[in-house]
N, C-alpha and C positions, 0 to 999 in steps of 0.2 A: 470391830467397830462398835464403840460404846455409846456414842452420841447419835441419836436418831437424826438422819439427814432430812433437810427440807425437800429434797428430791424424793417424791413419793414412790418412784420406780425403785430406787435403791433401798428405800425403807421397806418396801414390800419384799424385795429380793433378799436382803441381808438380815432383816429382823423378823419379818412376818412369815417368810417361807424358807427357813433354813433347810427344811427337808428337800426343797426343790434343788438347791445347790448340792446337797449331799448325794442326791441320786444322779447328778450330772457327771460325776467323775472328778478327777484331780483338777485343781485350778490351772495347771499348765496346759490343759487340753481345751480350755474354754476362753472365749473372748466375749465380754458383755458390751452390748451397744445400748447405752443409756441415754434417753432424751433428756435435754437440760430441763431444769425445774420450771423455767418460765413457760416452756412449751406445754408442759403437763398441766399448767394452770389455765391454759386456753381451752376454748370450746371445740369439741369435735362436731363439725357441721353435719356429719351423717347421723349422729345420735342426739345432737342438741345438748349433750351433757359435757361436763368437764372431764378431761382425760384422767385426772388424778382420782376421780370418784368411781371410775369403772375399770380399775386395774385388776386384771384376772391373771391366773397362772398361765393361761393360753397367750395373753398379751405379752407377759414377761418372757415366756419361752421363745416367742417369736423374735426376741431381741438378744438371744444368747446363741453364739456360734460354737459349734463343736469343731475343733481344729484336728485334722488328721494329717499324718505325714506319710508320704509315699517315697520310699528310698529311690525309686527309679525316676521320680518326677524332676524335670529340669526347672529350677526356680529362676524367674525373671521378674525383676521389679517393675519393668515397663509394661508388662502385660496384665490385663484384668483377669480376675479369677473368680470362680463361683464358690461360694461358701454356703454350708448348710447349717440351719438352726437345729436345736435339740428336739424340736417338734416336727421336723421334716420339711420345713420351708427352705427356700433358697434365695440368694441374692448375689449380685455381682458388685465387687468393690474394685474401683480403680482410683488410685491416689486418694483425694479427699471426698470422693462422691460414692454413695451407696445407691445402687439401683435395685430396688425390690423386684423379685422375679416370681418364681413359682410359689403359690400360696398367699401372695400379697395382691391387693388391688387398690386402686385409687391414688397411689403415691408413685410418682415417676422417679424422683430422686431426692436424696437426703444428704446433707453435707456433714462430714466429720469435723468437729471443732477442735478438740484436743483429747488427750488421753491421760489416764492416771492409774495408779496402783492402789488397791484397797486391801488392807489386812484385816482379817477377822481377829477376834481376841484369843488367839492361839499362838503360842511361842514358836512352834516349829512348822506351822503350815505356811506354804508359799502364798504370795499375794495373788489377788485376782486382777486381771488386766481389763480396764474399763475404757471404752471409747465413748465420748459424749457426742450426741447428734443434735442438730438444730431443731429437730421435730421428730415425733414418733414415726414408725414405719407404716402405720396404718391410719385410717381415718382421714377426714377432710378438715385440717386445722384452719380455724378462723383467726387470722393474726390480730394482735392488739386488742384482744378481748379477755375478760376475766370472768370470774364467777357470775353466772346469769342471775343477778339480783333482780328484785322487783322493778327497781328504777330502770335497770338496763332493758328488761323486757317491755316495760311501759314505753320507754323511748323508742324501742325498735318497732313495736306493733302500732303503727299509725294508720294502716289501711288493711284491706282484706288480704292482699298478698303477703304483708308482714305477719298476719295472723296464721295463714295457712303454711307459710314457710317455717314458722316456729312450732306449730302444732299440725303436723301433716295429716293427722287423722281427721281433722275437721274438713280440710280440703278434699280428702278422699271420700268423705261422706256427702258433702253438699255440692261439690262441683258437678257431679252427674245430674243432680236435681236441677241445678241452674241450666245446664245444657238442654235438658228435656223441656223446661219451661220456656226457654228462648225459642226452641223449635216450634212449640205449639203457638207461641205468640206470632212468629213469622207466618205460619200457615193461616192464622186468623186474619192477619193484616193483609195478606194477599187477596183475601176475599172482600175486603172493605175498599170502597171507592171514596176518594177524598176530593172535594171541590174547594177552590179558593174562596175566601170571604170577600164580600163586596167592599168597595171603598167606603170608609166611614166618614161621615160629615162632622162627627163630633170627636172629642178626644177620648171617649170611653172605649176601653178594650174589652168590656164585658158583653157588648152586643154582638151577636153572632148570627150568621145565616143558619137556617135549620139544618142543612147538611153538615155545615161545619160544627155545629153544636153536637150533632149525633156522633161525628167523628171524634171530637174531643172526649165525649162521654165514653165512647168505645175504648179509646186509648187509656183513659183514666181507670176504667173498670179492669182492663187487662193488666195494667201495671199493678193495681191493687191486688188482683188475684195472684200475680207472681210474687209480690212481697209477702202476702199472707201465707202462701204455700211454702215459701222459703223460711219464714219464721217458724212455721209448724215443723218443718224438717229439722230446723235447729233445735227446737224444744225436745225432739225425739232423741237427741244425742245422749250417750251415757252420762249419768250424773257425775261419775268420777272424772270425766273429761272436763266438764264445766267447773267442777270444784278445783281441779288442778290449775285451770286458767285463772280462776279467781284468786287462788292463793299465790301463784307465781307472778302474776302481772297486774293485779288490782283491777282488771277489767270486769265489769259487771255484765249481766245479761243484757241490760239496756244498751250498754256501750257496744256490745257485739251486734245487736240488732241494728244499730246505726251504721256499723261497718257493712252489714249485709245490704241495707237500703242504699248506701252510697255506692257499693259495688254494682248492684243491679242497675241503678240509674246511669252509672258510667257506661256499663255494657250496652244499655239500650239507647244511649244518647244519640248516636248517629242516626238510628232508625226513626225515633220519635221526632227529633228536631227537624229532620228532613220533611216529615209530614206537617209539622207546624209551619215550616217555611212555605209550603204549598197553601196552607190555610191563610196565612198573612201576606201572601205574595203581593197583592194589589196595594195594600197599605204600606208595605216596606218599600215598594218601588216609588210611591209618592214621597215618603220620607227621604229616601236616598237622593231623589231629584232635588228636593228642597235643600238638603245638606250640601250637595255639590254646587248649587247655585250661590249659596251664601258662605262658601268656605273661606273667602278672603276678608270677611268682616273681622274687625279687631275688637278686643274686649273694651277698649276705650269708647267704642261706638255703640255699646249695648246698654248704656245708661248707668254706668258706674265709673268711679275714678280708678284708673289703671296704675296703681302704685307698683313699685318694684316687688314689694312683698306679695301682692296679689298675683302678679305674673309668675312669681316663683311657686306659689301654691297651685296655680293653674297648671303649671308644667308638671308638677308631681301628680295632680289629679288626673291629667290626661293619661299618664302611665298606669294609674290605678284603674281607670275606666277601660283601658284596653284589656285588662284582666277580666272585666265583665263580659267581654265577647269571647275570650279564650277559654274560660272555665266551662266545665261540663255539668257539674252538679248544680241544681237550683240553689242550694244553700251557699255554695261557693260564689255563685253569681251575685246573690243579694248581699253577701259580705263584701264583695268587690265594690258594689254600688255604695254601700254604707261607708266604706273607706274613702271613696271619692267625695262623698258629701261631707264627711268629717274633715278632710283636708281642706276643702273649700271654706268651711266655716271656722277653721282654726284661727283663734285670736281675732275673729271678725267682730267689730263693734256693731255693724249693721245687721248682723245675723242673716236672716233669710233675704234681706234686701239685696245683698251681694250674691246670694246663692243662685238665684234664677239666672241673672246675666252670666255668671261664671260657668254654670252648668251648661248654658246654651253654647258658650265658647268651647267647652270641653267636648260636647257632642259634635260640634262642627269640625273639630280638629282631631279627634281620636280615631276616626276611620272605622268605627264599629258598625258592621252591617246587620241587617235583619233584627232591628231593635224591637219591632212588634213581636216577632217570634220569640225573642229572648224573654220579654216581659210575660208572654203567654206561658212559656215553659216554667217560669218561676211561679206564676199564680196558680197554675193547674197541677204542678207536680212537685211542689216544695214540701207537701205533707206537713205544713206548719202554718201558723197564723202570719200571713204576710199583708193583711189588710189593715192591721192596727199597729200601734207602737212605732218604733223607729223604722222598722222595715216598711210599714205602710206609708210613713211619711216620705221615705226615700223613693219608693215606687211611684207614689202620686206626684212627687216633684218631677221625676223623670218624664212621666206621662204629660205633665203640664208643659215642660220644656219642649217636648216633641210637638205638642199641639201648637205652641207659640211659633216654632220654626216653620211649620207647614202653613199656619194661618197668616204669618207676617212675611211670607216669602217675597212679596213684591218690594217692600221697602228694604228688606235685608239684601235682596238681590241687587238693587240699585247701588247700595253702599258697597257691596262686595265688588261689583263691576268697576266702580270708580277707584277703589283701592287697587284692583288688578291693573288698571291702566297706569296708575301712578308707579307701581312697582315695575311694570314693563318699561316705562320711560326711564326709570333709574337703571334698569338692567341694560337698556340700549344707549345709555349716556346721552339722552335727548335733553340737553340743557334748557333749550327754549321752552319745550313742553312742560318740563319739570317746574320751571319758574312760574309759568302761567298757572299751573294747577295749585302750587303753593300759595301764590298771591290770592287766588280765588278762595282757597280753603287751607289755612295754615294748620288746621288740626290733622292734616295728612301726615305731618311730621311725627305724630304720636303713634301711627300705625306700625304694624310689623308683618313680615311675611310668614308663611307656614312654619318656617324653622325658628321663628322668634327673633329674627334679626331686624333691627331698626333701619329706616332709610339712611341714617347717618353712617351706619356700618356698611350698607350696600353701595353707597355712593362712591364715585370716583373722587380723587383729591380736589378737583376743581369744584364739583358739585358740593362736596363736604365743606369747602371753604364758604360757599354760599349759604349752606344750611347753618353754619356756625354764626353767620351774621344775623340770623333770626333768633327770636326768643327761644331759649333751650330749657327744657325741663329734665329732671332726673331720668324720666322714662325715655326721652328721646336720646339722651347721651348714654344710655345703658349699653354696655358691651363695647363701647368705642375704644376704651383704653386697652382692650384685649385684642383689637384688630391690628393688622399689619399696616401701619401708616408711618409716614416719615416723622423724624424727630421734631421738625418745625410744626407740623400739624398736631403732633402729640402735645407739644408745649401749649398750643392754643387751646386744644381740647381740655388740657389740665387747668388752664386759667378759667375756662367756662365752668368747669366742675367745681372749682374752689369758690365760685360765686354763689353756689347753692347753700342751703342750710347745712348745719353740722351733720345731722342725721342723714341727709341725702348724699352728702360727700362720702360718708362712710359706706352707705349702701352702694353707690356707683363704683367707688374704687375697690370694693371688696366683692363685686359681683363675679360669679364663676362661669366659665364656659362649659361646653359639653363634657369635658374631661375633669371638671371640678377644679380647674386651675383659676386662680384669681391673679390680679396684677402683682400681688406679692410673690406668687410663684414664678412670675415672669420678670421680676425685677432685675435679674442679671442682664436682661436685654435692654433695660432702661436705667442703667446705673447713674446716668448723668442727672436724672431727676430724683435720685434717692433722697437727698436732703430735704426736698420739698414735701415728700409724701410718706416717708417711712413711718412716721408717728401716727399716720391715719390708717395704715394697713393692718389687716388681721394676719398676724404671723403664726397663728395657732390652727388655722383652718386646714383640713386634710383634703387633698384631691382624691380622685378615684383610685390612684395607685398607692394611697396611704402616706403621701409625703406632705409635710408642712412647708410653707415658704422658707422658714428658718433653716430647714434641712437642705433645701436646694441652694440657698445662699451659702451654706457652709460647705458646699461642694464646688464653688468656683475657686479652686485652689490656686490658679495661676494669676489671679487678679492682684495688682500691686497694693491695693488698699484692703486686702482680705481681712486682716486683723481688725482694722478700724471699723469696717462694716459690721462684722460679727459683734464687736464690743458695743457699737452704738445701738443695734437692734436689741441686744440683750439688756442693755441699760435702760432703754425706753420701756421695754416690757416689764422690767423689774421695778424701776423707780416711779414710773408714771409721772414724768416731768410735765409741767403745765405748758400750755401752748405758747405763752409769752416767752418763757425762757428758751423753749425750743426755737421760736422764731428769731430771737436775738442771736442764738448760737448759729442758726443757719445763715443769718445775714453777715455774721462776722467770720465764720469759718468756711473755708473751701472744702471740697470733697477730700482733699488730701490731708486736712488738718483734723486732729482728734480733739474732742471736747475735753475740757478740764473735768475729770471725774472725781476730783477730791471732794467736791461739794455734795456729791451724790452717794458717796460710799456709806455715809452714815444712814442712808435710807434703805440700805440693803436688807436690814432686818424687817422692813415693812412688808416686803413681798419677794418671794423667790420663785423662779420659773420651775414648775415640776418637769423633770425629765420625761416623765411618762406621757406628757402631752405632745412630745416631739419624737415619736418612734415611727420609722418608716416601715414599708411592707416586709422588709427582711429583718425587722426587730432591732435595727440600729438606733441608738440614741445619739444626741449631739456629741457626747463624749466619744462615741465610736467614729464620728464623721470628721470632726475638725482635724486639721493637719499641721498646725503650728503651735508652739508652746504658748504664744500670746493668746491665741483664740481658745486654747484649752484652759488657760488660766481664767479667761472670761467665763467660760462655761462653769468652772468650779466656783467662781465668785458669785455669779448671778443665778445659778440653778440649784435646785435641791432634788433629792430623790436617791435612787440606787445607782451609784456609779460603778457597780459591779454587775449590772444587769447583762445577761447573756443574750446575744441575738439569735436568729433562727439556726445558725450554725454552732451555737453554744459558745461563742467567743465574747469575752468581756472587753471593754475598751483597752485595758492593759494588754490582753492577749492579742488584740488587733494591732496595736502599736508595735508589739514585739514581732509579730508575724511579718509585718511590712517594714521592719527595721527602722522605725521612727525614733531614733535614739533620744532626741531632746524630749519627746513626749513620754517616753519610757522613764527617763530620769525624773521628770516632773511627777508622774503618777506614783512612782515608787516612793517618793518623798511625802505623798499625801496620806493622811491618816484614814481618809474615806475609802481608799483603794485597798482591796483585799488581794495581797500578792499571792495568796494561796488558792485563789479562785480557779475553778477547773472548767474545761469545755465539756461538750457532750460525751467525749471519749475518756474523760477523767484526766486529761493532760493539764498541767499547771504551767505557770509562766516559765519555770526553769526548763520544761520540756521544749517549749517554743524557742527559748533562747539557745538551746543546743543545736538548733537548725541554722542559726544566724551567725553573725560575725563574732570574732573573739572579743571585740570591744563591747558588743551588746551583752555577751555572756558575762564578761567581767563586771559590767555594770550591775547585772542581776545578782552576782555573787557578793559584790560590795554592799548591796541592799539587804543582805542576810537571807537570801533564798536558799533553801535546802537542796544541795546538789544531789542528794540521794533520795529525793522525793519520788514516790511511786505513783504511776497513773492508777486511778481507782479501778478501772475496768480490766486492764491488761497487766498491771504490775510492772510496766517498763519504767526505766529511769532515763535521765539525761544521757547516761553512758550508752544505753541501748540506741537511743536516737542518733547520737553523734557517730556511733559505729556504723549504723545502718545507712545514714546519709553520707558517710564518708567525709565528715567535717573534721579534718585532721587537726586543725588548730585548736578547736574546742575539745577534741578528744585528748590531746596531749595536756591541755590545761586541766581537765578532769583527773587525769592520771597524776599530775603534780599535786592536786588538791586531795589525793588519796581517796578517790571515790570508791564506794563499795562495789565489789564484783557481785552484784545481785542477780537473781533469777527473776524472770517474769512468770506469769501464771502458767505458761506452757512448759516451763523448765528451761528456757533459753537464757544463757548468759549473753552479755554484750558481744563476746567473741563469736557467738553462734549465729548472729544475724548480719554479719558484715557481708558486703557484696564485692569487694575487691581484695586482691592479695596483699596490697600495701597496708591497708588497715588491719587485715587479719594478722600480718606480721607484727604490727604494733601491739595488738591485743594479746597475741601469744607471748611476746616478750614481757609484757606487763604481768600476765598471769604467772609467768615463771620467775618474776622478780622476788628475790629473797629465798628462792629454792633452787636447788640444783636441777631437779627433774620433776615433772608433773604430768599426770595423765589428764589430757585436756578434754577430749571428746571422742565419741564413737563415730566410726566411719562404716557405712554400709555399701557394699559393692552391688553391681547389677545382678549378681547371682545370689544375692541375699547373704553373702558372707559378712560377718561382723568383726571388725577389728577396732582397736582403740589407739588413738594417737598419743605417743609418749614424746613430750617435748622437753628438751634440755635447755639449760640456761645459755649454752654456747650457740644455740640456734638450730641444732639438728633435730630431726624427728623421725621416729620409727612407728610402724603399725604392728600391734600384737593382738592375737585373739585371746579369749578367755582360757582356752586350753593351754596356750603357751604360758599364761600366768600360772596356771595350776601346775604345769610342768616345772616352772621356775621354783615354786614353793616346795615341790617334791625334792628338787635338787638341794635346796637350802636346808630342808629338814634332814635330808640324808647326810649332808656335809657337816651341818652344825646342829646336831640334835638337842644340845643343851642351851641353845641360844634363845629359845622361846619365840620362834618365828610366828608372826601373826597369821591367823587363819583367813581364808577367803569366804566371806559371808555372801555368796552369790547363789541364792535359791530363788531365782527369778524365771518367769516364762521367757521364751525367746522374744527378742524385740521384733522379729519378722513373722509373728503369727499372721498378720495381714501383710502380705508381701509388698504391695504397692504403697502402704502407709505404715512404715515401721513405728514402733512405740517410742516416743520421746521420753516417756517416764522411765521405761526400762533402761534405755541407753544412759539416762542421767544417773539412775541408781547404781548401775554397774560401774560407770565411770567414777563415781564418788568412792566406791568400795575398792576399786583397783588402785585409785590414787592413794587411798588410806593405807593399803597394803604396801605400796612402794614407799610411802613416807615412813611407815613402821620399819621397813627394811633399812632405810637410809639412816634412821635414828638408832639402830642397833649397833653398838660399838663393835661387836664381834664380826659382823658381816658387811658393814657399810663400805669397806674398801675391797670387797671381793672382786677380782677381775672379770669373772664370767657374769656377775651381776651387772656390772657396767657394760659388758658386752651385750647383754640382753637389753639394756636401756638405751644404748647408743648405736649399736650395729644393726643395719637392716636385716642381715642374715646371721644365723647362729648354727654351729655344727652340734647337733644334739648328741651324736655318738661321741664326738670329741669331748664334750663337756662331761658326759657320763663316765668316760674312761678317765678323765682327769680327776673327777670326784673320787672314783674308786682308788686311784693311785694316791691321792692326798689322804684319803681315809686310812689306807694301809700304812703310810708313813706316820700319820698321827697316832695310830694304835701302837706302832712299834716304839715311838718316842715315849708314850705314856707308860708302856710296859717297862721301859728301861729306866725312866726318870722318876716315876711316881712309886712310892712305897705302898704296898698293898695295905688296905685298911684291915686291921685285926678284928675289930668289933663293929658290927653294922646295926646293932639294935638302936643305938641313939640316932643313927642316921635315918632309920626307918621311922622312928617316932617324930623326928624333926620334920621330915618331908611330908609325912602323913598330916601333921598339924598344919604345915604351910599349905598343902593342897586343900585341906578343909577350909582354911581361911580364904584362900583365893576363890574357891567354889562359891562361898557365901557372897563374896564380892561380885562374882559373875551373875549369881542369881539376882542380886540387887540391881545390877545394870539391866538385866532383862526385864525385870518388873518396871524399872524406870522407863525403859524404852517403850513398853506397852502403854504406860500411863501417858507418856509424852505424845505418843501417836494418837491416843484418844483426845488429848488436848488439841493437837493439830487438826484432827478431823472435826472436832467441835468448832474450832475457830473458822475453818473453811465453811462449815455448814452455816454458821452464824453470818458469815460474809454473804453467802448466797441468799440467806433469809432476809438480810437487810436490803439487798438489791431488789428482791421480790416485793418487799414492803414499799420501797420508794417508788417502784414502777406502778404498783397497784393503786397507790394513793393518788396518782395523777388522774384517776377516773372519778375522784370525788371533787366535783367542780366547786362546791362551796369552800372546801379546804384550800383548793388551788387558788381561788380568787382571793381568799383572805390572807394568803401568804404563809400559812402554817405548813403547807407542803414543802416549801423551800427550807423551812427550819428542820423538818423531818429528813429531807434529803441531806442537809448538812450534817445532821446527827448520824445518819446511816453511813455517810462518807467518812466520818471520823471514826466510827466503830468498826468499819470493815477491816479485815486483816490485810494491811498493806505490805507485809513482809512474808510472802509465801515461802521463801527459802529459809527463814530464821528458825522456825521449829523443825523444818526438814533437816537443816544443817545440824541442829542440836541432836536429832535422832541419829543422823549418820555419824556424828562424833561419838555418841554413846556406843553405837555398833562398832566403831573403830577401836574404842577402848576395850570393849568386850572381846573383839577379835585378838587383840594382844594378850588379853587374859587367857583366852582359850589356847593360844600358842604356848603360853607359859605353863598352863595346866598339862598340856601334852608333854612338855619337857620335864615336868615334875614326875612323870611316870617312869623316867629313866632309872632313878635309884631303885625303885621297886623291881624293875626288870633285872637290874644287875644283882640286887639282893637275892632274887629268885635264882639267878644263875649260880651265885655263890652257894646258896643252900643246896642246890642240885649237886654241884661238884663236891661239896662237903659230904653229902650223903653218899656219893659214889666212893669217896675215899674211905669212909667208915665201913661201907660194905666190903671194899677191897681188903682192909685190915682184918675184918672178921673172917673173911675167906682165907687169908694167909695164916691166921692164927688157929684155924681149925686143924685138928689132927685126924687122919683117916682112922676109922674104926678097925679096919683090918690092915695090919702091918705086914703086908705081903712083900717079901724082898725079891720080887720079880723085876728083872732088869727093864722089861718093857713097861711095866706099870710105873716104876720109879722115873723112867725117862718122861713118860706122859705127864706125870704129876709135876715134874720140874718145869716142863714147857708151859703148863697151865699157870704155874706161879709166876713164871717170867712174863706171860701175857698180862696177868693181873697187875704185876708191878709196873709194866709199861703203861697200862691204862691209868693206874694210880699216879704215875708220873705226869701223864698227859692231863689228868684231872687236876693234879696239884698245880701244873703250869696254868691251866685255864682259871683255876681258883685265884692264883696270883694275879693273872691278867684282869679278871673281873674285879678283884680287890683294888688293883691300881686304877682301873677305869672308874670304880665307885669313888675312890678318893678324888680323882681328877674331876669327875662330874659333880661331886659334892662341893668342891671349891668353886667350880664354874656356876653351879646353880645358886650357891649362897651369894656369890657376887651378883648374879642376875636378879635374885630376889631383892637384894639390897638396892640395886639401881632401879628395879621395877617400882618399888614403893616410892622412891624419890621422884622418878620420872612420872609415875602415875599421878602422884599428888600434884605435881606441877601441871601436867596435862589437864587434869580434871579442873583445877582452879582456873587455868587459862580458858577452858571451854565455858565454864560458868561465868567468868568475868566478861568474856566476849558476848555471850548471850544476854547477860543482864545489862551490859552497856548499850547494846543495840535495842533491847526491849525498852530501856528507859527513854531512849530517843523516840521510839514509837509512841510511848505513853505521853510524852510531852506534846508530840504532834496531835495525838488524840485529844488531849486536854484543850489545846487551842481550838480544835474543831468543835468540841462540845461548848466551849465558851462562845464561839461564833454562832452556833445553833441557838444558844440561850439568848444571845443579843438579838437575833432575828425574832424570836418569840416575844421578847420585851418590846421591840419596835412595833410588831404587829398589834400587841395588846394596847400600846399607846395610840394606835391608829396612824402611825407614820407610813 
């Protein structure tokens, strides 16, 4: 591994701690469990630091398994098994889940995502098997967090609990101090008696009874003591702790003191506020009685003009003032009061003239109790200046309002009781009484009940008809268009509204109900009045669910005038037609007639509707929602913005249309230049991936538009072929095969044929995989007993399963029978795929499958052996007789030797042969060395490419935490750049490496065959030496010429034996010479064909790689151009 990986775990293991692996044993006995890089960049909740910053040898060792094999163990894939780490810990693994056991704590389960093989930069060392986990096996991972930057900590630490959870040492030091102070406070409070204050005749809250004053003084002193003691305890903390907080979070000592003060007042709120309630009990009872008696008074009866804008602000102010009663801290209460005052004074021309009546109405309707106690809590325990400035003004105003309510209760009570009787009459449908009261006081029609509903809204149809006969104001007609009334009454109400001023018409028609819906939101229920009012409605207003009226209108798909309604609203919003032309068109055109838009097309450049204004709660724009080509054309004509925006599910308008098979919309969008046909969803799927799930017509439409059928998903690497296979979409699958789609792998190493779910599709994929080839090794098959066999599929449709040992036996037979044929070697130096029984390694199965297939391909391309009967028996027959094949090979070898001895003339001189084959072997070894170097360098490029892909993904995810970049749009550009630079073709470099290994395997087989001449020359030299020795022996004369019969006979027999040995050696010499000539011819032919075939094979591999890489680079260039276009558009402010 030459390129440092972005995964800090692998970086620490393979590059920083090589000694750690060296001491662990052979790679075949280890399994590495590596957390994915994104999880290591997250924060460990136990330590508060990032995992990647605290990687230790102990942490790494806890993620390395030592695999032991017990011969007596019965293997069963369905059973969980305990595995031990190299540092003595244990875990249970079943299928895709790891359950940490002995030595681990805090983590219940971890999921296995995928596996991979990692080679170190060593030519002969087997690879390490690595399984990737979704998180580390220890610690408390905090999801969706990244490096704890200052802004992150500053955002996190908003209160005392946030501070102590981040810096536990502060909580450990100060929480016991707080507990002790609270205990002392409670003991002192139990000894103090508290009397309620007398009724105050004035509005001042500073006058107190003596006992009450002493109680307040006691509470104030005790709280001051607690705060001072807590601050002193904080100052005694180690300076290193304070410095760390300051550096990491930007919190100063003053900020932390405010947090302590807030925390203490929160903790003491219930106790102290209860005492304050006792003190102000009499006064609060008086206020509560006055508020209850005057609760039916309307704002119009308090001395101000009740406009719709004022009522809207009062409604918001009531919500703010309720926070005044709910908040605990004095500062939060005064802030809530300030917000109330600010809302009431917003855009108010009369300033404080409207403030007092408005605040009186707010107090009467907010339902906040213990007002005196709340004011006393603020004044005595705010520990800040609340008598002057804005805070003093707000408090004084509230006190004045309360005094006004209590002192004017007689007049307010009479008005409230009259309003109550009127509302009760409307509720009881007492027509006579209602008319009597209205005739006596027509201002009653301007009042509202506690929910803000007008008498017109509350009235029955008959009473409403009567009310409409009286003079109507915008305030009295408010909310009526949103009520459930008949069409006849609605028409009359609409006529009365249209008699108001232009501003009042807009205000009434665009008033919202409690859900934020206006008449425009409910226009689908009143479509018969559309032509009268659509130009007055606010089509951009959002309701509480995040929908604009235009979006709701775009969802009435079954309406016969759907296209006309959409076009008319969009044209009105875009062109801003004047009232006269609209009135003329409305008088001349019926609801089923479209306006002549030719006169308005020229004004489209004047204003276009931003799509960003009409995005619902799920992130859908109008382009996502509309359902017809005409309406979609209107959206493109009248709207501007990003037509490729993704909704919350990551789907663009094009992807939505393809997903729901809206063929006319798909055809229209694919023809538009604004639409990015390569846009992806959150999973990295593009339009072609969605089309692969749909009909053949939809898929063909996408193909005709130029979409890349081999496009890969950014995250998983799957193609349309994978999806069509997995979904069982036979029509699209056959079309992809016709278009010659690439048989690509995803990031897990799965081909399309590996993800099918039914036999019919699997048969189609297998037949396609074997097209153009007689036989192919398709995939590995693992039995329940963990036995591993590989499927050999033939073009005729048959299939057999063979183990690696059977392939090794086949090669042994081949080398034995055809020693000079240059049989390719089997480069299978892999760990077992079943190191983890219940989760076999896909990477190992894929690598072994590729090399077995390469071996079979090499055998079938070898002219000498491609028609061998027992080779085809091995490839086609489910069973094979090993002994029969061995005997047949021995028999054939004997016949072949006899034929060579008989037909081939022995080679007389072998020196030239020795030199020739020695030179050939040297040249082939140089070629092999070059291939091995190329393999290692290519593997380094592949690792680097994958590491960069991971790094780009991490960068894109991390940048989403920079809100400024995200809001500006630059994050989208960076995501587009990352997506274009990520390695989309995980199998391309892998396949190149396997092709190189396959070529080297053939070279190694040839090198093995080139040793035959040397072996035969060695035999020849050996027998030649034996003959020379025999001749010397025969030519020697005994020193003693004893003519003894016994000695003569012995000498004759010895010479006869030597002559027999010489004859046998001469025969062997002739045989070796014949075999040398025979093999010389064979090897010379093989060398000649090798150079020719090797050149063709190497050129083919390089051409295929370069062609596919060029396609990837073109796609990458388009992605970079897209990213650059986004940057330019952001720079222009678009």
